[in-house]
N, C-alpha and C positions, 0 to 999 in steps of 0.2 A: 331691692326688687319689690314687685307688687305683693308677693306673699309675705315678705318681711314687714312691709308697711301695714298689711292687714293684721298681722300678729301683734304689732305694736298697738294698733287701734283696739284690738280685742282685749289686750292686757289693760289698757287704760279704762275701757268700759267695765271690765271685771273689777278693777280697783274702785271705780265709782259705785258700782253695785254693792260691793262689800262694805263700803263706808256707809251706804244707806241702810244696809241690813244691820249694821252694828249699832244703829241709833237705839236709844231707849224705847221700849214698847209704848211708853206714854207720850212720846214725842211724834210729831208729824212734820215732814219737811214742807215748807211753804214755797211758792213760786220764786220768792226772792232768795231762797237758799237757807233761810233761818228756820228755826223750829218753833212750834207752838204746842202747848200741852193740850192733849185731847181730854175733853170733859169726861170724867169717870162715869157719870150717869149715862151719857150717850154711848160710851163703850159697852157698858153692861147691857143696855137695851139692845144694841146690835148683836151682841153675843147671844142673848136670849132668843132673838129672832133666828139666828143661825141654828141653834139647838132645836128650835121648833121645826124648822124646815128639814133638819137632818133625819127626822123620823120618817120622812117620805122618800128617802134615798133609793129604796128598791122599787118604787112605783114607776112603771113605764109610762112615758109621755104618749098620749094617744091623740088621734086626729080630733076627737071630740073635745079634748082639753085645749088643743090648738085653736079650734073654732071658738070656744068660749073666750079664750085669751084675746083672739083677734077682735071679737065683738066688744070686749071690755076696753081694749085700747082705742077702738073707734069711738066708743062712748066718751072717752076722755080726750078726744081730739089728738091722738098720737102720743099722749103722755101716760105715765103711771104703769109702764111695762112691768116693773118689778112687783108692784101691787097686784096687777092682773095675773101674773104668773103665780104668785102666792095664793091668790084666790082660787085659781083653777086647780092647783094641786090640792088645796084643802077640800075643795068641792068634790073632786073626782077620785081621790086616793083614800082608801080606808086607812085608819090609824093603826 
């Protein structure tokens, strides 16, 4: 039946997800299914950025921040959304 088929598909999807989650933290799956080691320096830099942004977790996002971000993205021709978000949070949120 359709329900049984959907359950089988779900089980296969969960199996795929579990195998991905079981990979080593320092490995990343490539499009070809292989793995590649993540540069430790890049990983540390990314984690440092995450911790910096975590300090703004309780800051409400305002319309003023949205306008600033919109103008920033326009300035970069539609690119750099993450950078513009970080900039607006740092500018408008007290530490």
